[in-house]
CHARMM internal coordinates of N, CA and C (Angstrom, degrees):
IC EDIT
DIST 1 N 1 CA 1.4555
DIST 1 CA 1 C 1.5280
ANGL 1 N 1 CA 1 C 112.45
DIST 1 C 2 N 1.2954
ANGL 1 CA 1 C 2 N 118.55
DIHE 1 N 1 CA 1 C 2 N -6.81
DIST 2 N 2 CA 1.4560
ANGL 1 C 2 N 2 CA 121.98
DIHE 1 CA 1 C 2 N 2 CA -178.10
DIST 2 CA 2 C 1.5234
ANGL 2 N 2 CA 2 C 111.82
DIHE 1 C 2 N 2 CA 2 C -54.80
DIST 2 C 3 N 1.3172
ANGL 2 CA 2 C 3 N 117.61
DIHE 2 N 2 CA 2 C 3 N -37.22
DIST 3 N 3 CA 1.4599
ANGL 2 C 3 N 3 CA 121.50
DIHE 2 CA 2 C 3 N 3 CA -178.16
DIST 3 CA 3 C 1.5222
ANGL 3 N 3 CA 3 C 112.09
DIHE 2 C 3 N 3 CA 3 C -63.72
DIST 3 C 4 N 1.3165
ANGL 3 CA 3 C 4 N 118.42
DIHE 3 N 3 CA 3 C 4 N -29.26
DIST 4 N 4 CA 1.4510
ANGL 3 C 4 N 4 CA 121.43
DIHE 3 CA 3 C 4 N 4 CA -178.35
DIST 4 CA 4 C 1.5234
ANGL 4 N 4 CA 4 C 112.47
DIHE 3 C 4 N 4 CA 4 C -81.68
DIST 4 C 5 N 1.2965
ANGL 4 CA 4 C 5 N 117.55
DIHE 4 N 4 CA 4 C 5 N -18.09
DIST 5 N 5 CA 1.4693
ANGL 4 C 5 N 5 CA 121.03
DIHE 4 CA 4 C 5 N 5 CA -178.09
DIST 5 CA 5 C 1.5235
ANGL 5 N 5 CA 5 C 111.06
DIHE 4 C 5 N 5 CA 5 C -59.94
DIST 5 C 6 N 1.3218
ANGL 5 CA 5 C 6 N 117.98
DIHE 5 N 5 CA 5 C 6 N -40.95
DIST 6 N 6 CA 1.4606
ANGL 5 C 6 N 6 CA 120.85
DIHE 5 CA 5 C 6 N 6 CA -179.78
DIST 6 CA 6 C 1.5233
ANGL 6 N 6 CA 6 C 110.68
DIHE 5 C 6 N 6 CA 6 C -63.68
DIST 6 C 7 N 1.3293
ANGL 6 CA 6 C 7 N 117.38
DIHE 6 N 6 CA 6 C 7 N -35.88
DIST 7 N 7 CA 1.4639
ANGL 6 C 7 N 7 CA 120.29
DIHE 6 CA 6 C 7 N 7 CA 178.49
DIST 7 CA 7 C 1.5308
ANGL 7 N 7 CA 7 C 110.86
DIHE 6 C 7 N 7 CA 7 C -65.12
DIST 7 C 8 N 1.3194
ANGL 7 CA 7 C 8 N 115.74
DIHE 7 N 7 CA 7 C 8 N -42.08
DIST 8 N 8 CA 1.4659
ANGL 7 C 8 N 8 CA 119.99
DIHE 7 CA 7 C 8 N 8 CA 178.07
DIST 8 CA 8 C 1.5268
ANGL 8 N 8 CA 8 C 110.22
DIHE 7 C 8 N 8 CA 8 C -63.78
DIST 8 C 9 N 1.3144
ANGL 8 CA 8 C 9 N 116.21
DIHE 8 N 8 CA 8 C 9 N -42.04
DIST 9 N 9 CA 1.4656
ANGL 8 C 9 N 9 CA 120.70
DIHE 8 CA 8 C 9 N 9 CA 179.39
DIST 9 CA 9 C 1.5230
ANGL 9 N 9 CA 9 C 110.61
DIHE 8 C 9 N 9 CA 9 C -61.95
DIST 9 C 10 N 1.3223
ANGL 9 CA 9 C 10 N 117.35
DIHE 9 N 9 CA 9 C 10 N -47.20
DIST 10 N 10 CA 1.4702
ANGL 9 C 10 N 10 CA 120.90
DIHE 9 CA 9 C 10 N 10 CA 179.91
DIST 10 CA 10 C 1.5284
ANGL 10 N 10 CA 10 C 110.43
DIHE 9 C 10 N 10 CA 10 C -64.63
DIST 10 C 11 N 1.3215
ANGL 10 CA 10 C 11 N 117.31
DIHE 10 N 10 CA 10 C 11 N -39.79
DIST 11 N 11 CA 1.4657
ANGL 10 C 11 N 11 CA 120.71
DIHE 10 CA 10 C 11 N 11 CA 177.72
DIST 11 CA 11 C 1.5246
ANGL 11 N 11 CA 11 C 110.40
DIHE 10 C 11 N 11 CA 11 C -62.25
DIST 11 C 12 N 1.3279
ANGL 11 CA 11 C 12 N 117.34
DIHE 11 N 11 CA 11 C 12 N -43.98
DIST 12 N 12 CA 1.4696
ANGL 11 C 12 N 12 CA 120.79
DIHE 11 CA 11 C 12 N 12 CA 179.13
DIST 12 CA 12 C 1.5262
ANGL 12 N 12 CA 12 C 110.92
DIHE 11 C 12 N 12 CA 12 C -63.59
DIST 12 C 13 N 1.3278
ANGL 12 CA 12 C 13 N 117.12
DIHE 12 N 12 CA 12 C 13 N -44.38
DIST 13 N 13 CA 1.4675
ANGL 12 C 13 N 13 CA 121.31
DIHE 12 CA 12 C 13 N 13 CA 178.35
DIST 13 CA 13 C 1.5267
ANGL 13 N 13 CA 13 C 109.99
DIHE 12 C 13 N 13 CA 13 C -60.94
DIST 13 C 14 N 1.3164
ANGL 13 CA 13 C 14 N 117.55
DIHE 13 N 13 CA 13 C 14 N -44.58
DIST 14 N 14 CA 1.4571
ANGL 13 C 14 N 14 CA 121.74
DIHE 13 CA 13 C 14 N 14 CA -179.82
DIST 14 CA 14 C 1.5222
ANGL 14 N 14 CA 14 C 110.97
DIHE 13 C 14 N 14 CA 14 C -63.17
DIST 14 C 15 N 1.3221
ANGL 14 CA 14 C 15 N 116.54
DIHE 14 N 14 CA 14 C 15 N -42.22
DIST 15 N 15 CA 1.4707
ANGL 14 C 15 N 15 CA 120.73
DIHE 14 CA 14 C 15 N 15 CA 178.97
DIST 15 CA 15 C 1.5275
ANGL 15 N 15 CA 15 C 110.41
DIHE 14 C 15 N 15 CA 15 C -62.29
DIST 15 C 16 N 1.3277
ANGL 15 CA 15 C 16 N 116.13
DIHE 15 N 15 CA 15 C 16 N -48.32
DIST 16 N 16 CA 1.4639
ANGL 15 C 16 N 16 CA 120.65
DIHE 15 CA 15 C 16 N 16 CA -179.37
DIST 16 CA 16 C 1.5245
ANGL 16 N 16 CA 16 C 110.16
DIHE 15 C 16 N 16 CA 16 C -62.03
DIST 16 C 17 N 1.3182
ANGL 16 CA 16 C 17 N 117.09
DIHE 16 N 16 CA 16 C 17 N -44.00
DIST 17 N 17 CA 1.4697
ANGL 16 C 17 N 17 CA 120.83
DIHE 16 CA 16 C 17 N 17 CA 179.30
DIST 17 CA 17 C 1.5307
ANGL 17 N 17 CA 17 C 110.30
DIHE 16 C 17 N 17 CA 17 C -60.89
DIST 17 C 18 N 1.3126
ANGL 17 CA 17 C 18 N 117.32
DIHE 17 N 17 CA 17 C 18 N -42.77
DIST 18 N 18 CA 1.4615
ANGL 17 C 18 N 18 CA 120.47
DIHE 17 CA 17 C 18 N 18 CA 177.31
DIST 18 CA 18 C 1.5107
ANGL 18 N 18 CA 18 C 112.06
DIHE 17 C 18 N 18 CA 18 C -63.48
DIST 18 C 19 N 1.3137
ANGL 18 CA 18 C 19 N 115.86
DIHE 18 N 18 CA 18 C 19 N -42.83
DIST 19 N 19 CA 1.4673
ANGL 18 C 19 N 19 CA 121.02
DIHE 18 CA 18 C 19 N 19 CA 178.27
DIST 19 CA 19 C 1.5284
ANGL 19 N 19 CA 19 C 110.65
DIHE 18 C 19 N 19 CA 19 C -60.35
DIST 19 C 20 N 1.3246
ANGL 19 CA 19 C 20 N 115.63
DIHE 19 N 19 CA 19 C 20 N -35.59
DIST 20 N 20 CA 1.4703
ANGL 19 C 20 N 20 CA 121.69
DIHE 19 CA 19 C 20 N 20 CA 179.90
DIST 20 CA 20 C 1.5359
ANGL 20 N 20 CA 20 C 112.13
DIHE 19 C 20 N 20 CA 20 C -85.49
DIST 20 C 21 N 1.3418
ANGL 20 CA 20 C 21 N 116.85
DIHE 20 N 20 CA 20 C 21 N 7.06
DIST 21 N 21 CA 1.4712
ANGL 20 C 21 N 21 CA 122.85
DIHE 20 CA 20 C 21 N 21 CA 179.97
DIST 21 CA 21 C 1.5225
ANGL 21 N 21 CA 21 C 113.21
DIHE 20 C 21 N 21 CA 21 C 59.35
DIST 21 C 22 N 1.3135
ANGL 21 CA 21 C 22 N 115.89
DIHE 21 N 21 CA 21 C 22 N 34.90
DIST 22 N 22 CA 1.4710
ANGL 21 C 22 N 22 CA 119.80
DIHE 21 CA 21 C 22 N 22 CA 178.40
DIST 22 CA 22 C 1.5189
ANGL 22 N 22 CA 22 C 109.14
DIHE 21 C 22 N 22 CA 22 C -80.98
DIST 22 C 23 N 1.3095
ANGL 22 CA 22 C 23 N 116.35
DIHE 22 N 22 CA 22 C 23 N 118.73
DIST 23 N 23 CA 1.4594
ANGL 22 C 23 N 23 CA 122.23
DIHE 22 CA 22 C 23 N 23 CA 176.43
DIST 23 CA 23 C 1.5201
ANGL 23 N 23 CA 23 C 107.64
DIHE 22 C 23 N 23 CA 23 C -154.41
DIST 23 C 24 N 1.3090
ANGL 23 CA 23 C 24 N 116.03
DIHE 23 N 23 CA 23 C 24 N 121.08
DIST 24 N 24 CA 1.4632
ANGL 23 C 24 N 24 CA 121.32
DIHE 23 CA 23 C 24 N 24 CA -176.76
DIST 24 CA 24 C 1.5272
ANGL 24 N 24 CA 24 C 112.18
DIHE 23 C 24 N 24 CA 24 C -81.11
DIST 24 C 25 N 1.3284
ANGL 24 CA 24 C 25 N 116.14
DIHE 24 N 24 CA 24 C 25 N -14.99
DIST 25 N 25 CA 1.4496
ANGL 24 C 25 N 25 CA 120.35
DIHE 24 CA 24 C 25 N 25 CA -172.69
DIST 25 CA 25 C 1.5156
ANGL 25 N 25 CA 25 C 111.52
DIHE 24 C 25 N 25 CA 25 C 103.70
DIST 25 C 26 N 1.3397
ANGL 25 CA 25 C 26 N 115.97
DIHE 25 N 25 CA 25 C 26 N -7.28
DIST 26 N 26 CA 1.4619
ANGL 25 C 26 N 26 CA 122.18
DIHE 25 CA 25 C 26 N 26 CA -179.72
DIST 26 CA 26 C 1.5253
ANGL 26 N 26 CA 26 C 107.91
DIHE 25 C 26 N 26 CA 26 C -136.13
DIST 26 C 27 N 1.3214
ANGL 26 CA 26 C 27 N 116.17
DIHE 26 N 26 CA 26 C 27 N 100.46
DIST 27 N 27 CA 1.4703
ANGL 26 C 27 N 27 CA 120.14
DIHE 26 CA 26 C 27 N 27 CA -174.88
DIST 27 CA 27 C 1.5229
ANGL 27 N 27 CA 27 C 112.75
DIHE 26 C 27 N 27 CA 27 C -62.93
DIST 27 C 28 N 1.3235
ANGL 27 CA 27 C 28 N 118.25
DIHE 27 N 27 CA 27 C 28 N -33.93
DIST 28 N 28 CA 1.4703
ANGL 27 C 28 N 28 CA 120.89
DIHE 27 CA 27 C 28 N 28 CA 178.39
DIST 28 CA 28 C 1.5247
ANGL 28 N 28 CA 28 C 110.10
DIHE 27 C 28 N 28 CA 28 C -64.12
DIST 28 C 29 N 1.3239
ANGL 28 CA 28 C 29 N 116.95
DIHE 28 N 28 CA 28 C 29 N -41.62
DIST 29 N 29 CA 1.4617
ANGL 28 C 29 N 29 CA 121.48
DIHE 28 CA 28 C 29 N 29 CA 176.89
DIST 29 CA 29 C 1.5303
ANGL 29 N 29 CA 29 C 109.95
DIHE 28 C 29 N 29 CA 29 C -62.59
DIST 29 C 30 N 1.3209
ANGL 29 CA 29 C 30 N 116.02
DIHE 29 N 29 CA 29 C 30 N -45.53
DIST 30 N 30 CA 1.4674
ANGL 29 C 30 N 30 CA 120.06
DIHE 29 CA 29 C 30 N 30 CA -179.26
DIST 30 CA 30 C 1.5230
ANGL 30 N 30 CA 30 C 111.11
DIHE 29 C 30 N 30 CA 30 C -60.23
DIST 30 C 31 N 1.3187
ANGL 30 CA 30 C 31 N 117.30
DIHE 30 N 30 CA 30 C 31 N -44.47
DIST 31 N 31 CA 1.4631
ANGL 30 C 31 N 31 CA 120.68
DIHE 30 CA 30 C 31 N 31 CA -179.74
DIST 31 CA 31 C 1.5275
ANGL 31 N 31 CA 31 C 110.64
DIHE 30 C 31 N 31 CA 31 C -61.78
DIST 31 C 32 N 1.3421
ANGL 31 CA 31 C 32 N 116.57
DIHE 31 N 31 CA 31 C 32 N -45.48
DIST 32 N 32 CA 1.4777
ANGL 31 C 32 N 32 CA 119.06
DIHE 31 CA 31 C 32 N 32 CA 177.28
DIST 32 CA 32 C 1.5243
ANGL 32 N 32 CA 32 C 110.62
DIHE 31 C 32 N 32 CA 32 C -59.94
DIST 32 C 33 N 1.3229
ANGL 32 CA 32 C 33 N 116.33
DIHE 32 N 32 CA 32 C 33 N -38.73
DIST 33 N 33 CA 1.4597
ANGL 32 C 33 N 33 CA 120.54
DIHE 32 CA 32 C 33 N 33 CA 179.66
DIST 33 CA 33 C 1.5275
ANGL 33 N 33 CA 33 C 110.69
DIHE 32 C 33 N 33 CA 33 C -65.53
DIST 33 C 34 N 1.3235
ANGL 33 CA 33 C 34 N 118.05
DIHE 33 N 33 CA 33 C 34 N -44.21
DIST 34 N 34 CA 1.4697
ANGL 33 C 34 N 34 CA 120.98
DIHE 33 CA 33 C 34 N 34 CA 179.77
DIST 34 CA 34 C 1.5272
ANGL 34 N 34 CA 34 C 111.34
DIHE 33 C 34 N 34 CA 34 C -64.21
DIST 34 C 35 N 1.3173
ANGL 34 CA 34 C 35 N 117.18
DIHE 34 N 34 CA 34 C 35 N -37.17
DIST 35 N 35 CA 1.4668
ANGL 34 C 35 N 35 CA 120.54
DIHE 34 CA 34 C 35 N 35 CA 176.49
DIST 35 CA 35 C 1.5250
ANGL 35 N 35 CA 35 C 109.67
DIHE 34 C 35 N 35 CA 35 C -63.97
DIST 35 C 36 N 1.3141
ANGL 35 CA 35 C 36 N 116.61
DIHE 35 N 35 CA 35 C 36 N -44.10
DIST 36 N 36 CA 1.4638
ANGL 35 C 36 N 36 CA 121.40
DIHE 35 CA 35 C 36 N 36 CA 178.03
DIST 36 CA 36 C 1.5225
ANGL 36 N 36 CA 36 C 110.71
DIHE 35 C 36 N 36 CA 36 C -61.35
DIST 36 C 37 N 1.3177
ANGL 36 CA 36 C 37 N 116.42
DIHE 36 N 36 CA 36 C 37 N -45.71
DIST 37 N 37 CA 1.4682
ANGL 36 C 37 N 37 CA 120.58
DIHE 36 CA 36 C 37 N 37 CA 178.33
DIST 37 CA 37 C 1.5219
ANGL 37 N 37 CA 37 C 110.63
DIHE 36 C 37 N 37 CA 37 C -61.26
DIST 37 C 38 N 1.3294
ANGL 37 CA 37 C 38 N 117.07
DIHE 37 N 37 CA 37 C 38 N -40.62
DIST 38 N 38 CA 1.4641
ANGL 37 C 38 N 38 CA 120.92
DIHE 37 CA 37 C 38 N 38 CA 179.10
DIST 38 CA 38 C 1.5199
ANGL 38 N 38 CA 38 C 111.76
DIHE 37 C 38 N 38 CA 38 C -61.63
DIST 38 C 39 N 1.3219
ANGL 38 CA 38 C 39 N 116.10
DIHE 38 N 38 CA 38 C 39 N -43.82
DIST 39 N 39 CA 1.4718
ANGL 38 C 39 N 39 CA 119.77
DIHE 38 CA 38 C 39 N 39 CA 177.88
DIST 39 CA 39 C 1.5228
ANGL 39 N 39 CA 39 C 110.85
DIHE 38 C 39 N 39 CA 39 C -63.51
DIST 39 C 40 N 1.3269
ANGL 39 CA 39 C 40 N 116.44
DIHE 39 N 39 CA 39 C 40 N -42.29
DIST 40 N 40 CA 1.4638
ANGL 39 C 40 N 40 CA 119.94
DIHE 39 CA 39 C 40 N 40 CA 178.63
DIST 40 CA 40 C 1.5254
ANGL 40 N 40 CA 40 C 111.01
DIHE 39 C 40 N 40 CA 40 C -62.76
DIST 40 C 41 N 1.3306
ANGL 40 CA 40 C 41 N 116.71
DIHE 40 N 40 CA 40 C 41 N -44.93
DIST 41 N 41 CA 1.4682
ANGL 40 C 41 N 41 CA 121.22
DIHE 40 CA 40 C 41 N 41 CA 178.91
DIST 41 CA 41 C 1.5223
ANGL 41 N 41 CA 41 C 110.31
DIHE 40 C 41 N 41 CA 41 C -58.60
DIST 41 C 42 N 1.3271
ANGL 41 CA 41 C 42 N 116.98
DIHE 41 N 41 CA 41 C 42 N -44.71
DIST 42 N 42 CA 1.4586
ANGL 41 C 42 N 42 CA 120.72
DIHE 41 CA 41 C 42 N 42 CA 179.85
DIST 42 CA 42 C 1.5321
ANGL 42 N 42 CA 42 C 111.80
DIHE 41 C 42 N 42 CA 42 C -64.48
DIST 42 C 43 N 1.3380
ANGL 42 CA 42 C 43 N 117.33
DIHE 42 N 42 CA 42 C 43 N -37.93
DIST 43 N 43 CA 1.4775
ANGL 42 C 43 N 43 CA 119.90
DIHE 42 CA 42 C 43 N 43 CA 176.77
DIST 43 CA 43 C 1.5249
ANGL 43 N 43 CA 43 C 110.23
DIHE 42 C 43 N 43 CA 43 C -64.40
DIST 43 C 44 N 1.3238
ANGL 43 CA 43 C 44 N 116.55
DIHE 43 N 43 CA 43 C 44 N -47.01
DIST 44 N 44 CA 1.4604
ANGL 43 C 44 N 44 CA 120.72
DIHE 43 CA 43 C 44 N 44 CA -178.43
DIST 44 CA 44 C 1.5209
ANGL 44 N 44 CA 44 C 110.87
DIHE 43 C 44 N 44 CA 44 C -61.21
DIST 44 C 45 N 1.3203
ANGL 44 CA 44 C 45 N 116.80
DIHE 44 N 44 CA 44 C 45 N -38.71
DIST 45 N 45 CA 1.4720
ANGL 44 C 45 N 45 CA 121.06
DIHE 44 CA 44 C 45 N 45 CA -172.31
DIST 45 CA 45 C 1.5294
ANGL 45 N 45 CA 45 C 113.38
DIHE 44 C 45 N 45 CA 45 C -107.95
DIST 45 C 46 N 1.3136
ANGL 45 CA 45 C 46 N 116.64
DIHE 45 N 45 CA 45 C 46 N 24.43
DIST 46 N 46 CA 1.4673
ANGL 45 C 46 N 46 CA 120.44
DIHE 45 CA 45 C 46 N 46 CA -178.81
DIST 46 CA 46 C 1.5241
ANGL 46 N 46 CA 46 C 112.45
DIHE 45 C 46 N 46 CA 46 C -56.27
DIST 46 C 47 N 1.3178
ANGL 46 CA 46 C 47 N 116.81
DIHE 46 N 46 CA 46 C 47 N -33.84
DIST 47 N 47 CA 1.4699
ANGL 46 C 47 N 47 CA 119.90
DIHE 46 CA 46 C 47 N 47 CA -176.69
DIST 47 CA 47 C 1.5346
ANGL 47 N 47 CA 47 C 112.28
DIHE 46 C 47 N 47 CA 47 C -112.70
DIST 47 C 48 N 1.3105
ANGL 47 CA 47 C 48 N 116.24
DIHE 47 N 47 CA 47 C 48 N 13.08
DIST 48 N 48 CA 1.4645
ANGL 47 C 48 N 48 CA 119.92
DIHE 47 CA 47 C 48 N 48 CA -179.73
DIST 48 CA 48 C 1.5197
ANGL 48 N 48 CA 48 C 110.30
DIHE 47 C 48 N 48 CA 48 C -69.17
DIST 48 C 49 N 1.3006
ANGL 48 CA 48 C 49 N 115.73
DIHE 48 N 48 CA 48 C 49 N 135.39
DIST 49 N 49 CA 1.4618
ANGL 48 C 49 N 49 CA 122.09
DIHE 48 CA 48 C 49 N 49 CA 174.94
DIST 49 CA 49 C 1.5304
ANGL 49 N 49 CA 49 C 106.95
DIHE 48 C 49 N 49 CA 49 C -91.92
DIST 49 C 50 N 1.3345
ANGL 49 CA 49 C 50 N 116.31
DIHE 49 N 49 CA 49 C 50 N 104.82
DIST 50 N 50 CA 1.4666
ANGL 49 C 50 N 50 CA 120.26
DIHE 49 CA 49 C 50 N 50 CA -175.44
DIST 50 CA 50 C 1.5201
ANGL 50 N 50 CA 50 C 112.16
DIHE 49 C 50 N 50 CA 50 C -73.72
DIST 50 C 51 N 1.3145
ANGL 50 CA 50 C 51 N 118.50
DIHE 50 N 50 CA 50 C 51 N -4.83
DIST 51 N 51 CA 1.4654
ANGL 50 C 51 N 51 CA 120.62
DIHE 50 CA 50 C 51 N 51 CA 171.25
DIST 51 CA 51 C 1.5211
ANGL 51 N 51 CA 51 C 110.59
DIHE 50 C 51 N 51 CA 51 C -78.11
DIST 51 C 52 N 1.3422
ANGL 51 CA 51 C 52 N 116.23
DIHE 51 N 51 CA 51 C 52 N -19.18
DIST 52 N 52 CA 1.4608
ANGL 51 C 52 N 52 CA 121.37
DIHE 51 CA 51 C 52 N 52 CA -179.33
DIST 52 CA 52 C 1.5282
ANGL 52 N 52 CA 52 C 113.10
DIHE 51 C 52 N 52 CA 52 C -103.23
DIST 52 C 53 N 1.3240
ANGL 52 CA 52 C 53 N 117.11
DIHE 52 N 52 CA 52 C 53 N -17.71
DIST 53 N 53 CA 1.4628
ANGL 52 C 53 N 53 CA 122.21
DIHE 52 CA 52 C 53 N 53 CA -176.85
DIST 53 CA 53 C 1.5196
ANGL 53 N 53 CA 53 C 108.06
DIHE 52 C 53 N 53 CA 53 C -131.33
DIST 53 C 54 N 1.3275
ANGL 53 CA 53 C 54 N 117.07
DIHE 53 N 53 CA 53 C 54 N 136.64
DIST 54 N 54 CA 1.4592
ANGL 53 C 54 N 54 CA 121.41
DIHE 53 CA 53 C 54 N 54 CA -178.66
DIST 54 CA 54 C 1.5320
ANGL 54 N 54 CA 54 C 110.49
DIHE 53 C 54 N 54 CA 54 C -74.81
DIST 54 C 55 N 1.3282
ANGL 54 CA 54 C 55 N 115.88
DIHE 54 N 54 CA 54 C 55 N 114.84
DIST 55 N 55 CA 1.4559
ANGL 54 C 55 N 55 CA 121.79
DIHE 54 CA 54 C 55 N 55 CA -176.75
DIST 55 CA 55 C 1.5249
ANGL 55 N 55 CA 55 C 111.90
DIHE 54 C 55 N 55 CA 55 C -60.44
DIST 55 C 56 N 1.3281
ANGL 55 CA 55 C 56 N 117.65
DIHE 55 N 55 CA 55 C 56 N -49.36
DIST 56 N 56 CA 1.4617
ANGL 55 C 56 N 56 CA 120.31
DIHE 55 CA 55 C 56 N 56 CA -174.87
DIST 56 CA 56 C 1.5328
ANGL 56 N 56 CA 56 C 111.74
DIHE 55 C 56 N 56 CA 56 C -64.33
DIST 56 C 57 N 1.3082
ANGL 56 CA 56 C 57 N 117.92
DIHE 56 N 56 CA 56 C 57 N -41.43
DIST 57 N 57 CA 1.4709
ANGL 56 C 57 N 57 CA 119.70
DIHE 56 CA 56 C 57 N 57 CA 176.98
DIST 57 CA 57 C 1.5242
ANGL 57 N 57 CA 57 C 110.68
DIHE 56 C 57 N 57 CA 57 C -64.18
DIST 57 C 58 N 1.3105
ANGL 57 CA 57 C 58 N 116.14
DIHE 57 N 57 CA 57 C 58 N -39.92
DIST 58 N 58 CA 1.4601
ANGL 57 C 58 N 58 CA 121.00
DIHE 57 CA 57 C 58 N 58 CA -178.10
DIST 58 CA 58 C 1.5242
ANGL 58 N 58 CA 58 C 111.66
DIHE 57 C 58 N 58 CA 58 C -66.97
DIST 58 C 59 N 1.3193
ANGL 58 CA 58 C 59 N 117.88
DIHE 58 N 58 CA 58 C 59 N -45.81
DIST 59 N 59 CA 1.4662
ANGL 58 C 59 N 59 CA 119.83
DIHE 58 CA 58 C 59 N 59 CA -178.53
DIST 59 CA 59 C 1.5251
ANGL 59 N 59 CA 59 C 110.86
DIHE 58 C 59 N 59 CA 59 C -72.19
DIST 59 C 60 N 1.3229
ANGL 59 CA 59 C 60 N 116.97
DIHE 59 N 59 CA 59 C 60 N -32.85
DIST 60 N 60 CA 1.4661
ANGL 59 C 60 N 60 CA 119.47
DIHE 59 CA 59 C 60 N 60 CA 176.89
DIST 60 CA 60 C 1.5288
ANGL 60 N 60 CA 60 C 110.50
DIHE 59 C 60 N 60 CA 60 C -65.17
DIST 60 C 61 N 1.3237
ANGL 60 CA 60 C 61 N 116.94
DIHE 60 N 60 CA 60 C 61 N -45.77
DIST 61 N 61 CA 1.4640
ANGL 60 C 61 N 61 CA 120.80
DIHE 60 CA 60 C 61 N 61 CA 178.34
DIST 61 CA 61 C 1.5320
ANGL 61 N 61 CA 61 C 110.36
DIHE 60 C 61 N 61 CA 61 C -61.48
DIST 61 C 62 N 1.3225
ANGL 61 CA 61 C 62 N 117.07
DIHE 61 N 61 CA 61 C 62 N -45.91
DIST 62 N 62 CA 1.4643
ANGL 61 C 62 N 62 CA 122.60
DIHE 61 CA 61 C 62 N 62 CA 179.09
DIST 62 CA 62 C 1.5275
ANGL 62 N 62 CA 62 C 110.32
DIHE 61 C 62 N 62 CA 62 C -57.39
DIST 62 C 63 N 1.3274
ANGL 62 CA 62 C 63 N 116.66
DIHE 62 N 62 CA 62 C 63 N -48.95
DIST 63 N 63 CA 1.4661
ANGL 62 C 63 N 63 CA 121.39
DIHE 62 CA 62 C 63 N 63 CA -176.57
DIST 63 CA 63 C 1.5176
ANGL 63 N 63 CA 63 C 111.58
DIHE 62 C 63 N 63 CA 63 C -65.44
DIST 63 C 64 N 1.3133
ANGL 63 CA 63 C 64 N 117.53
DIHE 63 N 63 CA 63 C 64 N -43.59
DIST 64 N 64 CA 1.4653
ANGL 63 C 64 N 64 CA 120.42
DIHE 63 CA 63 C 64 N 64 CA 179.97
DIST 64 CA 64 C 1.5261
ANGL 64 N 64 CA 64 C 110.56
DIHE 63 C 64 N 64 CA 64 C -63.97
DIST 64 C 65 N 1.3239
ANGL 64 CA 64 C 65 N 117.02
DIHE 64 N 64 CA 64 C 65 N -38.58
DIST 65 N 65 CA 1.4728
ANGL 64 C 65 N 65 CA 119.84
DIHE 64 CA 64 C 65 N 65 CA 175.77
DIST 65 CA 65 C 1.5267
ANGL 65 N 65 CA 65 C 110.79
DIHE 64 C 65 N 65 CA 65 C -63.08
DIST 65 C 66 N 1.3232
ANGL 65 CA 65 C 66 N 117.36
DIHE 65 N 65 CA 65 C 66 N -41.66
DIST 66 N 66 CA 1.4637
ANGL 65 C 66 N 66 CA 121.22
DIHE 65 CA 65 C 66 N 66 CA 178.75
DIST 66 CA 66 C 1.5323
ANGL 66 N 66 CA 66 C 110.83
DIHE 65 C 66 N 66 CA 66 C -64.54
DIST 66 C 67 N 1.3164
ANGL 66 CA 66 C 67 N 117.03
DIHE 66 N 66 CA 66 C 67 N -41.61
DIST 67 N 67 CA 1.4696
ANGL 66 C 67 N 67 CA 120.85
DIHE 66 CA 66 C 67 N 67 CA 177.96
DIST 67 CA 67 C 1.5194
ANGL 67 N 67 CA 67 C 109.95
DIHE 66 C 67 N 67 CA 67 C -61.38
DIST 67 C 68 N 1.3066
ANGL 67 CA 67 C 68 N 116.78
DIHE 67 N 67 CA 67 C 68 N -46.30
DIST 68 N 68 CA 1.4768
ANGL 67 C 68 N 68 CA 120.24
DIHE 67 CA 67 C 68 N 68 CA 179.93
DIST 68 CA 68 C 1.5286
ANGL 68 N 68 CA 68 C 110.84
DIHE 67 C 68 N 68 CA 68 C -60.39
DIST 68 C 69 N 1.3253
ANGL 68 CA 68 C 69 N 116.98
DIHE 68 N 68 CA 68 C 69 N -42.79
DIST 69 N 69 CA 1.4674
ANGL 68 C 69 N 69 CA 120.33
DIHE 68 CA 68 C 69 N 69 CA 178.62
DIST 69 CA 69 C 1.5203
ANGL 69 N 69 CA 69 C 110.83
DIHE 68 C 69 N 69 CA 69 C -64.71
DIST 69 C 70 N 1.3250
ANGL 69 CA 69 C 70 N 117.55
DIHE 69 N 69 CA 69 C 70 N -39.87
DIST 70 N 70 CA 1.4662
ANGL 69 C 70 N 70 CA 119.91
DIHE 69 CA 69 C 70 N 70 CA -178.98
DIST 70 CA 70 C 1.5262
ANGL 70 N 70 CA 70 C 110.41
DIHE 69 C 70 N 70 CA 70 C -68.48
DIST 70 C 71 N 1.3094
ANGL 70 CA 70 C 71 N 117.72
DIHE 70 N 70 CA 70 C 71 N -34.29
DIST 71 N 71 CA 1.4617
ANGL 70 C 71 N 71 CA 120.65
DIHE 70 CA 70 C 71 N 71 CA 176.94
DIST 71 CA 71 C 1.5171
ANGL 71 N 71 CA 71 C 109.87
DIHE 70 C 71 N 71 CA 71 C -68.80
DIST 71 C 72 N 1.3227
ANGL 71 CA 71 C 72 N 116.76
DIHE 71 N 71 CA 71 C 72 N -41.21
DIST 72 N 72 CA 1.4796
ANGL 71 C 72 N 72 CA 120.50
DIHE 71 CA 71 C 72 N 72 CA 177.93
DIST 72 CA 72 C 1.5215
ANGL 72 N 72 CA 72 C 110.98
DIHE 71 C 72 N 72 CA 72 C -60.42
DIST 72 C 73 N 1.3294
ANGL 72 CA 72 C 73 N 117.00
DIHE 72 N 72 CA 72 C 73 N -39.69
DIST 73 N 73 CA 1.4619
ANGL 72 C 73 N 73 CA 121.00
DIHE 72 CA 72 C 73 N 73 CA -179.84
DIST 73 CA 73 C 1.5274
ANGL 73 N 73 CA 73 C 110.54
DIHE 72 C 73 N 73 CA 73 C -65.52
DIST 73 C 74 N 1.3099
ANGL 73 CA 73 C 74 N 117.20
DIHE 73 N 73 CA 73 C 74 N -40.40
DIST 74 N 74 CA 1.4661
ANGL 73 C 74 N 74 CA 121.85
DIHE 73 CA 73 C 74 N 74 CA -179.09
DIST 74 CA 74 C 1.5276
ANGL 74 N 74 CA 74 C 110.63
DIHE 73 C 74 N 74 CA 74 C -64.57
DIST 74 C 75 N 1.3261
ANGL 74 CA 74 C 75 N 116.86
DIHE 74 N 74 CA 74 C 75 N -37.99
DIST 75 N 75 CA 1.4618
ANGL 74 C 75 N 75 CA 120.57
DIHE 74 CA 74 C 75 N 75 CA -174.08
DIST 75 CA 75 C 1.5156
ANGL 75 N 75 CA 75 C 114.47
DIHE 74 C 75 N 75 CA 75 C -94.02
DIST 75 C 76 N 1.3148
ANGL 75 CA 75 C 76 N 117.77
DIHE 75 N 75 CA 75 C 76 N 2.56
DIST 76 N 76 CA 1.4652
ANGL 75 C 76 N 76 CA 120.28
DIHE 75 CA 75 C 76 N 76 CA 178.76
DIST 76 CA 76 C 1.5158
ANGL 76 N 76 CA 76 C 109.81
DIHE 75 C 76 N 76 CA 76 C -81.86
END
COOR INIT
IC SEED 1 N 1 CA 1 C
IC BUILD
């Protein structure tokens, strides 16, 4: 099931980004960005014990931080 974990991560990131009204104006760019964020999240948390850390809080915090950074880059 390891292969499906990345899909769940990308789906969660995409959902959170949509909920936060994140849209760059280019959906293809956004999708590539969410895939990249998903891969990064999976690398960072490869050994995380999700019984000890809340997955949804962690991915929400990660995604919101990424959105804020992407907005800062656009407006710099």
